[in-house]
C-alpha positions in Angstrom: 9.0 98.3 14.3 6.5 95.4 14.9 6.1 94.2 11.2 9.7 93.4 10.5 12.0 91.0 12.6 9.4 90.8 15.4 6.7 89.6 13.1 9.1 87.2 11.3 10.0 85.6 14.8 6.5 85.5 16.0 5.1 83.7 12.9 7.8 81.0 12.8 5.4 79.0 15.1 2.8 78.8 12.3 4.1 76.4 9.7 1.4 77.0 7.2 1.8 80.9 7.1 4.0 82.7 4.7 4.9 86.4 4.9 5.1 88.1 1.5 6.5 91.5 1.2 6.4 94.0 -1.7 9.2 96.1 -2.8 7.4 99.3 -2.4 4.3 100.6 -1.0 1.4 99.1 -3.1 -1.7 99.8 -1.0 -4.4 97.3 0.0 -5.7 96.3 -3.3 -2.5 95.4 -5.1 -1.1 93.8 -2.1 -4.2 91.6 -1.7 -3.7 90.6 -5.4 -0.1 89.7 -4.8 -1.0 87.5 -1.9 -3.7 85.8 -3.8 -1.3 85.2 -6.8 1.0 83.2 -4.4 -1.6 81.3 -2.5 -2.1 77.6 -3.2 -5.3 76.7 -1.6 -8.4 76.0 -3.3 -10.2 78.8 -1.4 -9.0 82.3 -1.0 -10.0 84.3 2.3 -9.4 87.9 2.6 -9.3 89.6 6.0 -8.0 92.9 7.3 -5.1 93.0 9.7 -7.2 94.4 12.4 -9.6 91.4 12.6 -10.1 88.5 15.0 -11.9 85.4 13.9 -14.6 83.7 16.1 -15.1 80.1 16.9 -15.8 77.8 13.9 -16.0 80.9 11.5 -14.6 79.1 8.5 -16.8 76.0 7.8 -20.0 77.9 7.1 -18.1 79.9 4.4 -16.6 76.9 2.9 -19.9 75.0 2.7 -21.6 77.8 0.7 -18.7 77.7 -1.8 -18.9 73.9 -1.9 -22.5 74.2 -3.0 -21.7 76.7 -5.8 -18.0 77.6 -6.7 -19.1 80.7 -8.2 -20.3 82.2 -4.9 -18.5 84.9 -2.8 -19.2 84.5 0.8 -18.9 87.1 3.6 -18.9 86.7 7.4 -21.0 88.8 9.7 -18.7 91.4 11.0 -18.8 91.9 14.7 -17.2 94.9 16.6 -13.9 94.9 18.4 -13.8 98.0 20.7 -10.9 100.4 19.5 -10.1 101.3 23.1 -10.0 97.9 25.1 -10.4 95.3 22.4 -13.7 94.1 23.9 -15.8 91.9 21.4 -19.5 92.6 20.7 -22.0 91.2 18.2 -23.0 93.6 15.5 -26.2 95.5 16.6 -29.5 94.7 15.2 -30.8 92.1 12.7 -28.8 90.7 9.8 -29.2 93.1 6.8 -28.4 93.3 3.1 -25.5 95.4 1.9 -26.6 98.3 -0.3 -25.3 101.7 -1.4 -26.7 105.2 -2.0 -26.0 107.2 -5.2 -23.0 108.9 -3.6 -21.5 105.4 -3.1 -21.7 105.3 0.5 -22.2 101.8 2.0 -25.5 101.2 3.4 -27.5 98.4 5.2 -31.1 97.6 4.3 -33.6 95.0 5.8 -33.8 91.7 4.2 -37.1 91.7 2.4 -39.8 89.2 3.1 -39.3 87.4 -0.2 -35.6 86.6 0.7 -36.1 85.8 4.4 -35.5 82.2 5.2 -37.3 80.0 7.7 -34.0 79.6 9.7 -32.6 83.0 10.2 -29.0 81.3 10.4 -29.2 80.4 6.8 -27.0 82.3 4.3 -28.9 85.1 2.4 -28.1 87.0 -0.8 -26.6 90.5 -0.6 -26.1 92.9 -3.4 -22.7 94.4 -2.1 -20.1 93.4 0.6 -19.4 95.7 3.5 -15.6 95.8 2.9 -13.0 93.3 2.3 -13.9 90.4 4.4 -14.8 87.4 2.2 -13.9 83.9 0.9 -13.9 82.8 -2.8 -12.8 79.9 -4.9 -9.4 80.7 -6.1 -9.9 79.8 -9.7 -13.1 81.7 -9.8 -11.5 84.8 -8.3 -8.9 84.7 -11.0 -11.6 84.0 -13.7 -13.2 87.1 -12.7 -10.0 89.0 -13.1 -9.3 89.4 -9.4 -9.5 93.0 -8.2 -9.1 95.7 -10.8 -5.4 96.4 -10.4 -6.0 99.9 -11.6 -7.8 101.0 -8.4 -5.3 102.8 -6.1 -4.4 102.1 -2.5 -7.9 101.4 -1.1 -11.6 102.4 -1.7 -14.3 101.2 -4.1 -12.9 97.8 -4.3 -15.7 96.2 -2.4 -18.1 97.5 -5.1 -16.1 96.3 -8.0 -15.9 92.8 -6.8 -19.7 92.7 -5.8 -21.0 94.1 -9.1 -18.6 91.9 -11.0 -19.4 88.6 -9.3 -23.1 89.3 -9.7 -23.1 90.6 -13.3 -20.7 87.9 -14.6 -22.6 84.7 -13.5 -21.9 84.2 -9.8 -23.6 85.4 -6.5 -22.8 86.7 -3.2 -24.1 85.6 0.2 -23.7 86.9 3.8 -23.3 83.9 6.2 -24.8 84.5 9.7 -23.1 81.5 11.3 -19.5 82.9 10.5 -18.5 85.7 12.8 -15.5 87.8 12.4 -14.5 90.7 14.7 -13.2 93.9 13.2 -11.7 97.1 14.9 -13.4 100.1 13.6 -10.6 102.6 14.1 -11.1 106.0 15.3 -8.3 107.3 12.9 -6.2 106.0 10.1 -2.8 105.1 11.4 -0.9 105.6 8.1 -0.5 108.4 5.6 -2.3 108.3 2.3 0.0 109.2 -0.6 -0.8 112.7 -2.0 -2.8 112.5 -5.3 -4.5 109.4 -4.2 -8.2 109.7 -4.5 -11.2 107.6 -3.3 -13.2 109.6 -5.7 -11.1 108.4 -8.7 -11.5 104.8 -7.6 -15.2 105.1 -7.2 -15.5 106.8 -10.7 -13.4 103.9 -12.1 -15.7 101.4 -10.8 -18.8 103.4 -12.0 -17.4 103.8 -15.5 -16.5 100.1 -15.7 -19.5 98.6 -14.3 -22.6 100.9 -13.8 -23.3 102.0 -17.3 -25.9 104.7 -17.5 -26.5 104.6 -13.8 -23.1 106.3 -13.3 -25.0 109.6 -14.2 -27.0 109.4 -11.0 -23.7 109.6 -9.0 -22.4 112.6 -11.1 -25.7 114.5 -10.5 -24.9 114.3 -6.8 -21.1 114.5 -7.1 -20.5 116.7 -10.1 -16.9 117.1 -9.0 -16.4 113.4 -10.1 -17.1 114.2 -13.9 -13.7 115.7 -14.7 -11.6 113.0 -12.8 -9.6 110.7 -14.8 -10.3 107.0 -14.4 -7.1 105.9 -16.1 -7.3 103.2 -18.7 -10.3 100.8 -18.2 -10.0 99.1 -21.6 -8.9 95.9 -20.1 -11.8 95.9 -17.6 -14.3 96.6 -20.5 -12.7 93.7 -22.4 -13.2 91.4 -19.4 -16.8 92.3 -19.1 -17.2 91.3 -22.8 -15.1 88.2 -22.5 -17.1 86.9 -19.4 -20.5 87.8 -21.1 -21.4 89.8 -18.1 -24.9 91.2 -17.7 -25.5 95.0 -17.6 -26.0 97.2 -14.5 -29.8 97.4 -15.4 -30.1 93.8 -14.9 -28.1 94.1 -11.5 -30.6 96.8 -10.3 -33.8 94.8 -11.6 -32.7 91.3 -10.3 -30.1 91.6 -7.5 -30.4 95.0 -6.0 -34.3 95.5 -6.8 -34.9 96.6 -3.1 -32.2 99.2 -3.0 -34.2 102.1 -4.7 -37.0 101.9 -2.1 -34.4 103.3 0.4 -32.1 104.9 -2.0 -33.9 106.0 -5.1 -31.6 107.0 -8.1 -33.9 110.0 -8.8 -34.5 111.7 -5.6 -38.3 112.3 -5.2 -39.2 116.0 -4.7 -39.0 117.2 -1.2 -42.0 118.6 0.7 -40.2 121.7 1.9 -36.7 123.2 1.8 -34.6 126.3 2.6 -34.5 128.4 5.9 -36.8 127.4 8.8 -37.8 130.6 10.3 -39.8 130.9 13.7 -42.7 133.1 13.6 -42.4 134.4 17.2 -38.7 135.0 17.2 -38.1 135.8 13.5 -34.9 133.7 13.9 -33.9 130.7 11.9 -32.8 127.2 12.8 -29.2 126.8 12.7 -27.3 123.5 13.0 -23.8 125.1 12.7 -22.4 122.2 10.6 -22.7 120.0 13.6 -22.4 116.1 13.7 -24.3 113.5 15.8 -25.4 114.9 19.1 -25.4 118.8 18.2 -28.3 120.6 19.6 -30.2 122.8 17.1 -30.3 126.4 18.0 -32.0 129.6 16.9 -29.7 132.4 15.3 -30.1 135.5 13.1 -31.2 134.4 9.7 -28.5 134.6 7.2 -30.9 136.2 4.8 -31.5 139.1 7.3 -27.8 140.1 7.2 -26.1 137.7 9.6 -22.6 137.4 8.4 -22.3 134.6 5.7 -19.7 132.8 7.7 -19.0 129.1 7.4 -20.2 128.6 10.9 -23.8 129.1 9.9 -25.9 126.1 8.5 -29.4 127.4 7.8 -30.7 125.4 4.8 -32.6 122.3 5.5 -34.7 119.7 3.4 -37.8 118.1 4.6 -37.6 115.2 2.1 -39.4 112.1 0.9 -38.4 110.0 3.9 -40.4 112.6 6.1 -37.1 113.5 7.8 -35.4 116.8 7.9 -31.6 117.1 7.0 -29.1 119.9 6.7 -28.5 120.9 3.0 -30.3 121.6 -0.2 -32.4 119.0 -1.8 -29.7 117.3 -3.9 -26.8 117.9 -1.4 -28.2 117.0 2.0 -25.9 115.9 4.8 -26.3 112.5 6.5 -27.8 113.8 9.7 -31.4 114.2 10.7 -33.4 116.2 13.2 -34.1 113.8 16.1 -35.9 113.9 19.3 -36.2 111.3 22.1 -39.1 112.6 24.2 -41.9 115.3 24.5 -39.3 117.6 26.4 -36.0 116.7 24.9 -33.8 119.0 22.9 -33.8 118.6 19.0 -30.4 117.2 18.0 -28.8 116.1 14.9 -28.2 112.3 14.6 -27.1 109.9 12.0 -29.9 109.4 9.5 -31.3 105.8 9.5 -34.3 106.4 7.1 -36.5 104.2 9.3 -38.8 107.0 10.6 -39.0 106.4 14.5 -37.3 109.5 16.3 -36.5 111.1 13.0 -40.1 111.2 11.5 -41.6 114.6 11.3 -44.9 116.2 10.0 -45.4 119.8 8.8 -48.8 120.7 9.6 -51.2 123.5 8.3 -50.8 125.4 11.5 -47.1 125.7 10.8 -46.2 123.4 13.6 -43.5 120.7 13.1 -45.1 117.6 14.8 -43.2 114.5 16.1 -45.5 111.4 16.0 -43.4 109.2 18.1 -43.5 111.6 21.0 -46.9 113.2 20.2 -45.2 116.7 20.6 -44.0 119.7 18.6 -40.9 121.6 18.1 -41.0 124.7 20.4 -38.3 127.3 21.2 -37.2 130.1 23.7 -36.3 133.0 21.6 -34.3 134.7 24.4 -32.1 131.8 25.1 -32.1 130.7 21.4 -32.9 127.1 22.5 -34.9 124.7 20.4 -36.7 121.8 22.2 -39.9 119.5 22.1 -43.0 120.5 24.0 -46.7 119.6 24.1 -48.3 120.9 21.0 -50.1 124.3 21.2 -51.0 125.4 17.7 -51.8 129.0 19.1 -48.2 129.5 20.4 -46.2 131.3 17.9 -43.0 129.8 19.3 -44.1 126.6 17.9 -44.9 128.0 14.5 -42.2 127.7 11.7 -42.0 128.9 8.2 -40.2 126.9 5.4 -38.6 129.1 2.8 -40.0 126.9 0.0 -43.0 124.4 0.1 -44.2 122.0 -2.5 -47.8 121.8 -1.4 -48.6 118.7 -3.6 -45.9 116.6 -1.8 -46.8 118.1 1.6 -50.5 117.3 1.3 -49.6 113.7 0.2 -47.5 113.4 3.3 -50.2 114.8 5.6 -53.1 112.7 4.0 -50.9 109.6 4.6 -50.5 110.6 8.3 -54.2 111.0 8.8 -55.4 107.8 7.1 
């Protein structure tokens, strides 16, 4: 109701603005391509509809393009609250865009080698966060625009990022350009049946990632049988533009990503069920999300019904955090504690140790260096919580189902040095 006559009437006051409509639903990617094909300006700027630009947001982007027309530039994305539209600066320091090997977008610290004397200076970023960027119009079309074979939305930020770097350009995040974005709590539209984010991601991987696509399939075996559609035109574009390979991208552009998200996952120190010695019960996270308190429950292996409600397999991995799931298929939540007496909860993994850093010691205690305390439990109430370490207390002794002593000893010797 708001996007037809009401929108037309409202936009009349803006002489420079043209509303372009498609004949049928095309989705984000092809609609952006349509808009770009009709634009006449020297620079294209792509924003979402649920964005609000801040004061003086555009000149810092244009400046970087003026210095090098083969540059794609991205603003810093601030947060507009979904409930009341309040505007807040994005939390924490500026960070580089990255990805893990399931193709989830990640942010990693700017390494010292790339830090500028002035923190407001633009900095190189391997991948963009989403779809907010500016680009020289001719360069955008030289790069082939977005891949029109990508359906509706999803994966396009990787496609454009890999393409600009590998085909002779570069990408920068610009701290002086600020754009607010509403992070919606739900999607206010229906996605057509048969549309698959996974298909889009596979199409990008097959077009641009060369042998590195295998690392994705190892973690997402269900992607192997998906059809990408015809990618011959995209392959031809790579050849025509004399683009470098993905090995070059990982070595020169995203060289710091494997430190946080290694393509080959290093072996874990321990995995499987975590059984309490005193209670003979297992830690169970019940497939919870952020804020879920861990509890004790009858171990599945001891005959508890194998229902979906139980989640008793965990991995104590190379980041020295503990996550639900088996080593190659962990969830993105970690054991987290905030004090020496708090419950142990699941919290979104950040990979930066802190509250999510654990040590499994020879006395079978799970030690939490930040709070200098250990995981304890109350078998009668099935509660799990932090407590002052007492290695003689069996309620603080935990047995992992599988242990790799070589890795564990390496963790422990690092902790004691």
